[in-house]
C-alpha positions as CSV (number, residue, x, y, z in Angstrom):
1,P,-67.1,-95.6,-124.0
2,R,-65.0,-94.4,-126.7
3,G,-62.6,-97.0,-128.6
4,P,-59.0,-96.1,-128.9
5,P,-57.9,-93.7,-131.8
6,P,-56.8,-95.3,-135.1
7,Q,-53.5,-97.0,-135.1
8,R,-50.8,-97.1,-137.7
9,I,-48.7,-100.2,-139.1
10,V,-45.5,-99.5,-141.0
11,L,-44.4,-102.4,-143.4
12,T,-40.6,-102.2,-144.7
13,D,-39.4,-104.1,-147.5
14,P,-35.6,-105.2,-146.6
15,R,-35.1,-105.6,-150.6
16,N,-35.7,-102.0,-151.0
17,R,-38.4,-102.7,-153.6
18,R,-41.8,-101.1,-154.0
19,G,-43.4,-103.3,-151.5
20,G,-44.3,-102.1,-147.8
21,G,-45.8,-98.8,-146.9
22,E,-47.7,-97.2,-144.0
23,F,-51.4,-98.1,-143.2
24,V,-53.9,-96.9,-140.7
25,F,-56.5,-99.1,-139.1
26,D,-59.2,-98.9,-136.4
27,R,-56.8,-101.4,-134.2
28,V,-53.5,-103.1,-134.7
29,F,-53.0,-106.2,-132.5
30,H,-49.7,-107.7,-131.6
31,P,-48.9,-111.3,-130.7
32,G,-50.1,-112.2,-127.3
33,T,-53.1,-110.0,-127.2
34,Q,-55.6,-112.6,-128.2
35,Q,-58.2,-111.9,-125.4
36,E,-58.1,-108.2,-126.1
37,F,-58.6,-108.9,-129.8
38,C,-61.6,-111.2,-129.3
39,E,-63.4,-108.5,-127.1
40,S,-62.6,-105.8,-129.8
41,A,-63.6,-107.8,-132.7
42,A,-66.5,-109.8,-131.6
43,Q,-68.4,-108.0,-128.8
44,R,-70.1,-105.4,-131.0
45,C,-71.2,-108.1,-133.5
46,V,-72.6,-110.1,-130.7
47,E,-74.6,-107.3,-129.3
48,S,-76.1,-106.7,-132.8
49,V,-77.1,-110.3,-133.3
50,V,-78.5,-111.1,-130.0
51,G,-80.3,-107.6,-130.0
52,M,-81.9,-108.6,-133.3
53,R,-80.7,-105.3,-134.7
54,S,-78.6,-106.6,-137.6
55,N,-76.6,-109.4,-139.0
56,A,-72.8,-109.6,-138.4
57,T,-69.8,-110.9,-140.2
58,I,-66.2,-111.4,-139.0
59,L,-63.7,-112.6,-141.7
60,A,-60.1,-113.6,-141.2
61,Y,-58.2,-112.5,-144.3
62,G,-54.5,-113.1,-145.2
63,Q,-51.8,-115.3,-146.8
64,T,-51.3,-119.0,-145.7
65,G,-49.5,-119.4,-142.5
66,S,-50.4,-115.7,-141.3
67,G,-52.5,-117.0,-138.4
68,K,-56.1,-116.8,-139.6
69,T,-57.2,-120.2,-138.3
70,F,-55.4,-119.3,-135.0
71,T,-57.2,-116.1,-134.7
72,M,-60.6,-117.7,-135.4
73,E,-60.3,-120.9,-133.4
74,G,-57.5,-120.1,-130.9
75,P,-54.7,-122.1,-129.5
76,A,-55.1,-125.7,-128.4
77,G,-57.3,-125.3,-125.3
78,G,-57.5,-121.7,-125.7
79,E,-60.2,-119.3,-126.9
80,G,-60.2,-117.6,-130.4
81,V,-63.0,-115.3,-131.9
82,L,-65.2,-118.2,-132.6
83,Q,-65.3,-119.6,-129.0
84,Y,-65.6,-116.1,-127.6
85,A,-68.6,-115.1,-130.0
86,V,-70.4,-118.5,-129.2
87,R,-70.1,-118.2,-125.4
88,R,-71.2,-114.4,-125.4
89,I,-74.1,-115.3,-127.7
90,F,-75.4,-117.8,-125.2
91,S,-74.9,-115.5,-122.1
92,N,-76.4,-112.4,-123.8
93,R,-79.5,-113.9,-125.6
94,A,-82.9,-113.0,-124.5
95,Q,-84.8,-115.5,-122.3
96,G,-86.4,-118.1,-124.6
97,A,-84.3,-117.2,-127.6
98,K,-82.9,-120.2,-129.6
99,V,-79.4,-120.7,-131.0
100,L,-79.1,-122.8,-134.3
101,F,-76.0,-123.2,-136.4
102,Q,-74.4,-124.6,-139.5
103,Y,-70.8,-125.3,-140.2
104,V,-69.7,-125.6,-143.9
105,Q,-66.7,-125.1,-146.2
106,L,-66.6,-123.8,-149.6
107,Y,-64.2,-126.1,-151.6
108,N,-63.6,-125.7,-155.3
109,N,-66.8,-123.5,-155.3
110,D,-69.1,-126.1,-153.8
111,F,-70.5,-125.9,-150.4
112,L,-69.9,-129.1,-148.1
113,D,-71.4,-129.8,-144.8
114,L,-68.7,-130.1,-142.1
115,L,-71.2,-131.4,-139.6
116,D,-72.3,-134.2,-141.8
117,P,-69.2,-134.9,-144.0
118,P,-69.4,-137.4,-146.9
119,S,-68.1,-140.9,-146.3
120,E,-65.9,-140.7,-149.4
121,V,-64.2,-138.1,-151.6
122,G,-66.6,-136.5,-153.9
123,G,-69.6,-137.7,-152.2
124,G,-71.9,-135.8,-149.9
125,K,-75.1,-133.8,-150.3
126,R,-75.7,-131.0,-152.7
127,L,-76.2,-127.8,-150.7
128,S,-78.0,-124.7,-152.1
129,L,-78.4,-121.1,-150.9
130,A,-81.6,-120.3,-149.3
131,D,-83.2,-117.1,-148.0
132,A,-84.7,-116.5,-144.5
133,A,-86.5,-113.4,-143.5
134,N,-83.3,-111.4,-142.8
135,F,-80.3,-113.5,-143.7
136,H,-79.0,-116.5,-146.0
137,Y,-78.2,-120.0,-145.0
138,L,-77.6,-123.2,-146.9
139,A,-80.5,-125.6,-147.7
140,G,-79.5,-129.3,-147.2
141,A,-76.9,-128.6,-144.5
142,L,-77.6,-129.6,-141.0
143,L,-79.1,-126.8,-139.1
144,V,-78.4,-127.8,-135.6
145,P,-80.3,-126.5,-132.4
146,A,-77.6,-125.9,-129.8
147,Q,-78.4,-126.5,-126.0
148,S,-75.1,-125.0,-124.7
149,P,-71.8,-123.4,-125.9
150,E,-69.9,-126.6,-125.0
151,E,-72.0,-128.7,-127.1
152,M,-71.8,-126.5,-129.9
153,L,-68.1,-125.9,-129.8
154,Q,-67.5,-129.7,-129.5
155,L,-69.5,-130.2,-132.9
156,V,-67.7,-127.4,-134.6
157,A,-64.2,-128.8,-133.4
158,K,-65.3,-132.1,-134.7
159,G,-66.4,-130.6,-138.1
160,A,-63.1,-128.8,-138.4
161,M,-61.2,-132.1,-138.7
162,F,-62.9,-132.7,-142.0
163,R,-61.9,-129.4,-143.5
164,A,-59.9,-129.7,-146.8
165,T,-56.1,-129.0,-146.2
166,G,-53.0,-129.8,-148.3
167,A,-49.1,-129.1,-148.4
168,T,-48.0,-126.2,-150.3
169,N,-44.7,-124.2,-150.2
170,M,-46.2,-121.9,-147.6
171,N,-47.6,-124.4,-145.1
172,D,-47.5,-128.2,-144.6
173,A,-51.3,-128.3,-143.7
174,S,-52.7,-125.4,-145.6
175,S,-56.4,-124.8,-145.5
176,R,-57.8,-125.3,-149.2
177,S,-61.2,-124.1,-148.3
178,H,-63.1,-121.3,-146.8
179,A,-64.7,-122.5,-143.5
180,I,-67.9,-120.8,-142.5
181,L,-69.8,-121.0,-139.1
182,I,-73.3,-119.7,-139.4
183,I,-74.9,-118.9,-136.1
184,V,-78.6,-118.0,-136.0
185,V,-80.3,-116.4,-133.0
186,E,-84.0,-116.9,-133.3
187,P,-86.3,-114.6,-131.2
188,P,-88.5,-116.2,-128.4
189,G,-91.8,-117.5,-130.1
190,G,-90.1,-117.5,-133.5
191,G,-92.0,-119.4,-136.2
192,G,-89.4,-122.4,-136.3
193,P,-86.0,-122.9,-137.9
194,V,-84.7,-120.1,-140.0
195,K,-87.9,-118.2,-140.1
196,A,-86.8,-115.1,-138.4
197,G,-84.0,-113.7,-136.2
198,S,-80.5,-112.5,-137.0
199,A,-77.2,-114.4,-138.2
200,M,-73.6,-114.1,-137.6
201,Y,-71.0,-115.4,-140.1
202,L,-67.6,-116.4,-138.8
203,V,-65.4,-116.7,-141.8
204,D,-61.9,-118.3,-141.9
205,L,-60.9,-117.6,-145.4
206,A,-58.2,-119.8,-147.3
207,G,-55.0,-118.2,-148.1
208,S,-54.8,-115.1,-150.3
209,E,-51.3,-115.6,-151.7
210,R,-50.3,-115.8,-155.3
211,V,-50.4,-119.1,-157.1
212,K,-46.8,-118.7,-158.1
213,R,-45.7,-118.1,-154.5
214,S,-47.5,-121.2,-153.2
215,G,-45.9,-123.4,-155.7
216,V,-48.9,-125.7,-156.2
217,Q,-49.6,-127.9,-159.3
218,G,-52.2,-130.3,-160.4
219,A,-55.1,-130.6,-158.1
220,R,-53.7,-127.9,-155.8
221,F,-53.4,-125.6,-158.7
222,E,-57.3,-125.8,-159.3
223,E,-58.0,-125.3,-155.7
224,A,-55.9,-122.2,-155.7
225,T,-57.6,-120.9,-158.7
226,M,-60.9,-121.4,-157.1
227,I,-59.9,-119.8,-153.8
228,N,-58.4,-116.8,-155.8
229,G,-61.5,-116.3,-157.8
230,S,-63.7,-116.1,-154.6
231,L,-61.4,-113.7,-152.9
232,S,-61.1,-111.6,-156.0
233,T,-65.0,-111.3,-156.1
234,L,-64.9,-110.5,-152.4
235,G,-62.5,-107.7,-153.3
236,R,-64.9,-106.3,-156.1
237,V,-67.7,-106.4,-153.6
238,V,-65.7,-104.5,-151.1
239,L,-64.7,-101.9,-154.1
240,S,-68.3,-101.5,-155.0
241,L,-69.4,-100.9,-151.4
242,V,-66.6,-98.3,-151.1
243,E,-67.8,-96.5,-154.3
244,R,-71.2,-96.5,-153.1
245,D,-70.3,-94.6,-150.1
246,G,-73.5,-95.4,-148.1
247,R,-75.7,-94.5,-151.3
248,P,-77.9,-96.7,-153.2
249,S,-75.9,-98.4,-156.1
250,S,-77.0,-100.0,-159.3
251,H,-75.0,-103.2,-158.9
252,I,-72.8,-104.9,-156.1
253,P,-71.4,-108.0,-157.7
254,Y,-72.6,-110.4,-154.9
255,M,-74.0,-113.0,-157.4
256,D,-70.4,-113.5,-159.1
257,N,-69.3,-116.1,-156.5
258,S,-70.9,-118.6,-154.1
259,L,-69.0,-117.0,-151.2
260,T,-70.3,-113.6,-151.5
261,M,-73.9,-114.7,-152.4
262,L,-74.0,-116.5,-148.9
263,L,-72.3,-113.5,-147.0
264,K,-74.4,-110.9,-148.9
265,S,-76.7,-110.2,-145.7
266,G,-73.6,-109.7,-143.6
267,L,-71.5,-107.6,-145.6
268,G,-73.3,-104.5,-146.9
269,G,-76.5,-102.7,-146.0
270,N,-77.7,-103.0,-142.4
271,S,-75.0,-105.3,-141.0
272,V,-71.9,-105.2,-138.8
273,T,-68.7,-106.4,-140.5
274,V,-65.3,-106.9,-139.0
275,L,-62.3,-107.8,-141.3
276,V,-59.2,-109.2,-139.6
277,A,-56.2,-108.7,-141.7
278,C,-53.5,-111.2,-140.7
279,I,-50.0,-110.8,-141.7
280,T,-46.6,-112.2,-140.9
281,G,-43.3,-110.4,-140.3
282,A,-41.3,-112.7,-142.4
283,D,-39.1,-110.9,-144.9
284,D,-40.0,-113.2,-147.7
285,S,-43.7,-112.3,-147.3
286,V,-43.6,-108.6,-147.7
287,D,-45.4,-108.7,-151.0
288,E,-48.3,-110.8,-149.6
289,S,-48.4,-108.6,-146.4
290,T,-48.6,-105.6,-148.4
291,N,-51.5,-106.8,-150.6
292,T,-53.4,-108.0,-147.4
293,L,-53.0,-104.5,-145.9
294,R,-54.0,-102.7,-149.1
295,F,-57.2,-104.8,-149.3
296,A,-58.0,-104.2,-145.7
297,A,-57.4,-100.5,-145.9
298,Q,-59.7,-100.4,-148.8
299,A,-62.3,-102.4,-146.9
300,S,-62.2,-99.9,-144.0
301,H,-63.9,-97.3,-146.1
302,V,-67.1,-99.3,-146.5
303,K,-70.0,-97.5,-144.8
304,N,-72.9,-99.7,-143.7
305,A,-76.2,-98.5,-142.6
306,V,-75.9,-99.9,-139.2
307,A,-72.9,-97.5,-138.5
308,K,-75.3,-94.5,-138.9
309,K,-77.9,-96.2,-136.7
310,D,-75.3,-97.0,-134.0
311,K,-74.1,-93.4,-134.2
312,A,-77.7,-92.1,-133.8
313,D,-78.4,-94.5,-130.9
314,Q,-75.1,-93.3,-129.2
315,A,-76.2,-89.6,-129.8
316,A,-79.7,-90.4,-128.3
317,A,-78.0,-92.0,-125.3
318,E,-75.8,-89.1,-124.7
319,A,-78.8,-86.7,-125.0
320,A,-80.7,-88.7,-122.4
321,K,-77.7,-88.6,-120.1
322,I,-77.5,-84.8,-120.3
323,T,-81.2,-84.5,-119.9
324,L,-81.1,-86.6,-116.7
325,Q,-78.6,-84.2,-115.2
326,A,-80.8,-81.0,-115.6
327,K,-81.2,-78.8,-112.7
328,E,-84.2,-76.5,-111.8
329,L,-84.4,-73.1,-113.1
330,S,-87.0,-70.7,-111.8
331,I,-87.4,-67.4,-113.7
332,G,-88.5,-64.6,-111.2
333,P,-91.4,-62.1,-111.6
334,E,-88.9,-59.6,-113.0
335,G,-88.3,-62.1,-115.9
336,W,-84.8,-63.0,-115.0
337,A,-82.8,-65.5,-112.8
338,E,-79.3,-66.0,-111.7
339,V,-77.9,-69.4,-112.8
340,P,-75.2,-70.5,-110.2
341,L,-72.4,-71.2,-112.5
342,D,-68.7,-70.2,-112.2
343,P,-68.9,-67.4,-112.8
344,P,-72.6,-66.8,-112.0
345,L,-74.8,-66.0,-115.1
346,K,-77.9,-63.8,-115.4
347,V,-80.4,-65.0,-117.8
348,W,-83.7,-63.3,-119.0
349,G,-86.7,-65.1,-120.7
350,S,-88.9,-67.9,-119.7
351,W,-88.2,-71.5,-118.9
352,A,-91.2,-74.0,-118.6
353,A,-91.3,-77.8,-118.8
354,G,-92.1,-79.2,-122.2
355,D,-90.8,-80.7,-125.4
356,G,-90.6,-77.6,-127.4
357,P,-87.5,-76.1,-129.0
358,V,-85.0,-74.5,-126.6
359,I,-83.6,-71.2,-127.9
360,I,-80.6,-69.4,-126.4
361,C,-80.4,-65.7,-127.5
362,I,-76.9,-64.1,-127.5
363,H,-76.7,-60.4,-127.7
364,D,-74.1,-58.3,-129.5
365,K,-71.0,-56.7,-128.0
366,G,-71.7,-53.6,-125.8
367,K,-75.4,-54.6,-125.7
368,S,-77.4,-56.6,-123.2
369,A,-80.3,-59.0,-123.1
370,S,-82.6,-56.2,-123.6
371,Q,-81.6,-56.4,-127.4
372,F,-84.3,-59.3,-127.3
373,E,-87.0,-57.6,-125.2
374,K,-89.5,-57.8,-128.1
375,L,-88.5,-61.1,-129.4
376,L,-88.5,-63.2,-126.2
377,P,-92.2,-63.3,-125.7
378,L,-92.6,-64.5,-129.4
379,L,-90.1,-67.4,-129.2
380,G,-91.8,-69.8,-126.9
381,P,-91.8,-70.9,-123.3
382,R,-88.2,-72.3,-123.4
383,V,-86.2,-69.2,-124.4
384,L,-83.3,-67.6,-122.6
385,A,-81.1,-64.6,-123.2
386,P,-77.9,-64.6,-121.0
387,E,-76.3,-61.3,-120.1
388,W,-72.5,-61.2,-120.2
389,N,-69.4,-59.2,-121.2
390,I,-68.0,-59.8,-124.5
391,E,-64.3,-59.0,-124.9
392,S,-63.7,-56.8,-128.0
393,E,-60.5,-58.3,-129.0
394,D,-61.9,-61.8,-128.6
395,C,-64.8,-60.9,-130.9
396,K,-62.5,-59.3,-133.2
397,K,-60.4,-62.5,-133.6
398,G,-63.6,-64.6,-133.7
399,T,-62.6,-66.7,-130.6
400,C,-64.7,-65.7,-127.7
401,F,-63.7,-69.0,-126.0
402,K,-64.8,-67.8,-122.6
403,N,-68.3,-67.0,-123.5
404,A,-68.5,-70.3,-125.5
405,E,-67.4,-72.3,-122.2
406,L,-69.8,-70.5,-120.1
407,L,-72.6,-71.2,-122.7
408,L,-71.8,-74.8,-122.5
409,K,-72.0,-74.8,-118.6
410,L,-75.5,-73.1,-119.0
411,V,-76.9,-75.9,-121.4
412,D,-75.4,-78.6,-119.2
413,Y,-77.2,-77.1,-116.1
414,L,-80.4,-76.9,-117.9
415,G,-80.1,-80.3,-119.3
416,V,-80.4,-79.4,-122.9
417,A,-78.3,-81.6,-125.5
418,K,-78.9,-79.4,-128.6
419,P,-80.4,-76.0,-128.3
420,T,-80.9,-73.6,-131.0
421,L,-78.4,-70.7,-130.9
422,F,-79.6,-67.3,-132.0
423,G,-76.9,-64.8,-132.1
424,I,-76.8,-61.1,-133.1
425,D,-73.5,-59.7,-134.7
426,A,-70.9,-60.5,-132.0
427,G,-73.4,-62.9,-130.5
428,A,-73.4,-64.7,-133.7
429,V,-69.6,-65.1,-133.4
430,I,-70.1,-66.7,-130.1
431,A,-72.7,-69.0,-131.5
432,G,-70.2,-70.0,-134.3
433,Q,-67.4,-70.6,-131.9
434,F,-69.6,-72.8,-129.7
435,K,-70.5,-74.9,-132.6
436,R,-66.7,-75.2,-133.6
437,S,-65.9,-76.1,-130.1
438,Y,-68.7,-78.4,-129.2
439,K,-70.0,-79.7,-132.5
440,T,-72.5,-82.3,-131.2
441,R,-74.1,-79.8,-128.8
442,V,-75.9,-77.4,-131.2
443,G,-79.3,-78.2,-133.0
444,S,-79.4,-75.1,-135.3
445,L,-77.7,-71.8,-135.6
446,V,-79.4,-68.6,-136.5
447,L,-77.1,-65.6,-137.3
448,L,-78.5,-62.2,-137.6
449,N,-76.5,-59.1,-138.9
450,M,-78.3,-56.3,-137.3
451,R,-75.4,-53.6,-137.6
452,L,-76.1,-53.3,-141.3
453,D,-79.9,-52.8,-140.8
454,H,-80.5,-49.1,-140.9
455,N,-83.4,-46.9,-142.0
456,E,-82.5,-43.4,-143.6
457,K,-82.5,-41.4,-140.4
458,S,-80.2,-43.8,-138.4
459,Y,-77.9,-44.3,-141.4
460,K,-77.4,-40.7,-141.9
461,A,-76.8,-39.9,-138.4
462,A,-74.2,-42.8,-138.3
463,N,-72.6,-41.6,-141.4
464,K,-72.3,-38.1,-140.2
465,K,-70.7,-39.2,-137.0
466,D,-68.2,-41.6,-139.1
467,P,-68.0,-41.3,-142.9
468,S,-66.3,-44.7,-143.1
469,I,-69.3,-46.2,-141.5
470,A,-70.4,-48.2,-144.6
471,T,-67.0,-50.0,-144.7
472,A,-67.2,-50.6,-141.0
473,F,-70.6,-52.2,-141.5
474,M,-69.2,-54.4,-144.2
475,T,-66.3,-55.6,-142.3
476,G,-68.4,-56.2,-138.9
477,P,-68.0,-59.3,-136.7
478,F,-69.3,-61.7,-139.3
479,I,-65.9,-61.5,-141.1
480,S,-64.6,-63.6,-138.2
481,Y,-66.6,-66.5,-140.0
482,Y,-63.9,-66.3,-142.9
483,I,-60.7,-66.0,-141.0
484,G,-61.1,-64.5,-137.6
485,D,-58.9,-61.4,-138.5
486,F,-60.0,-58.1,-139.9
487,S,-56.7,-57.6,-141.7
488,A,-56.9,-60.2,-144.3
489,P,-57.8,-59.1,-147.8
490,A,-61.6,-59.4,-148.4
491,E,-61.0,-61.4,-151.6
492,T,-59.4,-64.2,-149.7
493,Q,-61.9,-64.3,-146.8
494,H,-64.5,-66.6,-148.2
495,K,-61.9,-69.4,-148.6
496,M,-61.5,-69.8,-144.8
497,C,-65.2,-69.8,-144.0
498,K,-66.3,-72.7,-141.9
499,N,-69.2,-74.9,-142.6
500,L,-71.2,-74.7,-139.5
501,G,-74.0,-77.4,-140.4
502,K,-77.6,-76.4,-140.0
503,T,-77.4,-72.7,-140.2
504,T,-79.9,-69.8,-141.0
505,L,-78.1,-66.6,-142.0
506,M,-80.4,-63.6,-141.6
507,W,-78.9,-60.7,-143.4
508,P,-80.3,-57.2,-144.5
509,L,-79.9,-57.1,-148.2
510,C,-79.4,-53.3,-148.4
511,K,-77.0,-50.6,-149.5
512,G,-76.8,-47.9,-147.0
513,Y,-80.5,-47.5,-146.0
514,L,-81.9,-48.7,-149.4
515,P,-82.8,-52.2,-150.3
516,D,-80.4,-54.2,-152.3
517,P,-82.1,-57.5,-153.5
518,Q,-79.6,-57.9,-156.3
519,C,-76.6,-57.8,-154.0
520,T,-74.8,-55.1,-155.9
521,F,-73.2,-53.7,-152.5
522,S,-69.6,-55.4,-152.0
523,G,-70.7,-56.3,-148.3
524,N,-73.6,-58.4,-149.6
525,K,-71.4,-59.8,-152.3
526,I,-69.0,-61.2,-149.4
527,M,-72.1,-62.4,-147.6
528,M,-73.1,-64.6,-150.6
529,K,-69.7,-66.3,-150.7
530,M,-70.0,-66.8,-147.0
531,K,-73.5,-68.1,-147.3
532,D,-72.4,-70.6,-149.9
533,A,-69.4,-71.7,-147.9
534,M,-71.7,-72.2,-144.8
535,K,-74.3,-74.2,-147.0
536,A,-76.7,-71.9,-145.0
537,T,-80.5,-70.8,-145.6
538,L,-80.4,-67.0,-146.3
539,V,-83.3,-64.9,-145.1
540,D,-83.5,-61.2,-146.0
541,S,-83.9,-59.5,-142.7
542,W,-84.0,-55.8,-143.9
543,Q,-86.4,-53.8,-141.8
544,M,-87.9,-57.1,-140.6
545,D,-90.5,-56.7,-137.7
546,P,-90.2,-58.9,-134.5
547,E,-93.1,-61.2,-135.6
548,D,-91.5,-62.2,-138.8
549,M,-88.1,-62.4,-137.2
550,A,-89.5,-64.7,-134.6
551,K,-91.1,-66.9,-137.2
552,A,-87.7,-67.2,-139.0
553,V,-86.0,-68.3,-135.7
554,L,-88.7,-70.8,-134.9
555,K,-88.6,-72.3,-138.3
556,A,-85.0,-72.9,-138.1
557,A,-85.4,-74.4,-134.5
558,T,-87.7,-76.9,-135.8
559,L,-86.2,-77.8,-139.2
560,P,-85.4,-81.6,-139.5
561,G,-81.9,-82.2,-140.9
562,G,-79.8,-79.6,-142.6
563,S,-80.9,-76.3,-144.0
564,S,-81.2,-76.0,-147.7
565,V,-79.6,-73.1,-149.7
566,K,-81.9,-70.4,-150.7
567,Q,-80.4,-68.4,-153.6
568,L,-81.6,-64.8,-153.3
569,C,-78.9,-63.0,-155.4
């Protein structure tokens, strides 16, 4: 199911200073929506970890007193993100999978074990970062096998009592450390503790307010300096991930602080990360709330690899669902069948079971499926040419919505998720309209300009009938790919051309009835601008025989990824 649309939060500064602003996030939660929040924030993380697909991190970020610990641990006797995640991990793990956990705090840049606290201040074991196969953990800290969620939550609650707190101007019992619960799910038959599996990091960060605002001095000042140092490094890591934009980067500053070193496997790369920005509505906290929202807005632009994988998985699931709904189509001995749609649709071609490319051929206005008579036998066993009326005015405006809607009904009936659409002239307009209307339902587009393709005899005959025929050829239905309106000046048309994704543009590079490989004809110059805007592959189709044309279409139908741009002029 689709999640809700992005939501907006507006922060107003009652002092009329420069604070406040408008921010957009994936979700905005109000007080009293704790259960809804837990489901939204934690469920995807749990699924990734128990499914061994990736690591996951949930961070609560914000100033002291904004509700970070309440968000993570919940109200007394209630459920927060931590309890929700633990219970769902146990209920969703594979049979035989083991759950282990560590609970630590980062205090003054040193890790301390909250499950095995020191008996005196300044004591305790020295913990160090260690690497498992897929994640980081802390060597020296207790790694406890959990038999049940109740047992685990009791130990975590006991450990939380030893977390460093202290009074500040913002809170009488302010957290002075970052608390981190590390949950490891080890697959059945794993090679022992921390050898394999996935990890979830549940992080309750210390307050992000300015030292001046908190009013701390002495030891508290040193604590605040360490807290802000780790949060600053976290901010630099987020900024570097945003600048990387999913591409390899020379340097992400994980190693600049112990916090980001530990969380490295749960922040970038193949991981699911949820940042919970906690703010207060208090008038005197507008500056801190604004800074929190700015940081969160920046973090929302980080693109992890797992997001691409999830998108691919979702697309595959949708394609499988469409395939399961396929209905039988039997082509008669005359080479056609009537598909029982609303309205019924006559299709020509062949339709056989198999995994080859599915090609839908769309004829020009005023023509019929016979336009593909010589091509259909050359395009494989899964090729169809629907026969329909194309309204002149719709084609002129580049809309053709009725034809695009009927085409969607056809591919749904066939159970085809992403066919290749091969359109000629006005048929190319329909193919483009279908792509714009149903972006995820097209594999490749092949757009052929046939009206411009003439030999000497046919061109002279057409020119004798209409001396302006050359101009008519230049401003054929392909102009709709610019603006959908013939009346606009040619010099502005290329600015409105849509990028249609994986597209092959078959265009006869000719002037009149003579070849024009250097694109001196004005129609070809316009075409080159259109091709660049589409980021399309260009194929010179002038006087191309059916065999070569079929090869070009089949090549486009089987191209992995997007088409390249082939500069011919």
